[in-house]
N, C-alpha and C positions, 0 to 999 in steps of 0.2 A: 504308504504315505506317512510322513513324519508328523509327530505331534507338534502343533504350533507353540505349545508352552515350552518346548525345549529349544527351539530355534529362534524365537522372536520374543521381544519384550513389548508389552502393551504400554505405550506412552500416554495415550489419551483416549478417554471414552466420554468426553464432556460435551460433545455436540451431536446433532441429529444426522450429520452427513456420514458418519461411520467412525470406526476406530483407527488409530494410528499405531502401527507395529514397526519396530526396528529389528532387523535380523542381527544376530550376534556378531556377524562379520563386520558390521558397522562399528561396534565397540572395539573389536580387535584392531581395525584400521586406525582408530583414534589412539589406542594404546601404542601402536607401532610409531605413529607420528610423534607422540609424546616422548618416546624413547630416543627418537632421532634428534630431538631438541636437547636432550640431556647429554652434555658433552663428556660426562664422566662414566657413562654406561653405554654398552654396545649390545645390540641384538645381532649376533653373528649368524652367518648362513642365511637360510630362508626365514626372514624376519616374521612373516605371518604364521609360520609353523611354530615359532617360539612363543606365541601368545595363544593361550587356551581360554575359552570362556564357558561358563556353565550358567544355565538359567533354570532355577527351581522356584516355582511359585512366584513368578515375575520378579525375582531377585537375581541380580547379576554378580557373579564372582569371576574375576580375571586372575589368571596365573601366567607368569612369564619368566623365562630364563634369560639372564643377562650375564655379560662379562663386565667387570668394572675396571677402570683405569688403575693400574698398579700404583700404590701409594695413597689412594683415597680411603677415607673412612667408610667402611662398608655400611654401617648403620645410617650414617648421614646421607649417603648417596641413595641407598635403597628407600629411605623415608621420603627423600626429595622426589624420587621417581614415582612413588605411590601417590603422593600429594598432587603431582603434576597430572597424572593419569586421571585421578578422581576429578580434579578441577576441570580438565579439558572435556571429559565426558559430560559432566554436569552443565558446563557452559554450552556445549554444542547440541545436547539433546534434552536438557532439562531433567535428566534422570540421574539419580545418585546411586552408584553401585555399592553393593554390600561390602565387598572386600577386594583388595588388590594384593595378591601374593607374589612377592619378588623372590625368585630363587637365583642366588649367585652361583654360577657354575664355573667361574674362573676369572682370570685377570688378563688384560691386554697391556702391552707396553708401547709407549710412543717411540717413534724413531728419533734418535737424538741427532 
């Protein structure tokens, strides 16, 4: 049996009905959706396999591999993507992740 601290984030312990836990796959799905909204970045291949999450002491760190649109500023697009993921996770879950690591693995070209 897996340790709950590694697969789940505890969101709430504030009421008598019980705790609320979110599986790390929930955060991966939100990150994938955020990437799909960023038109200058692309999760190629199997998108969910390009996003990794780690939970240590109820702190979430996400890592993802993306390709960027050729000609775009790498720092600007990566920072925009980081901010978008953090904001979406916080909006949808009320939880703020510790870090979002963006690894640029290449570029893609638009068909002219």
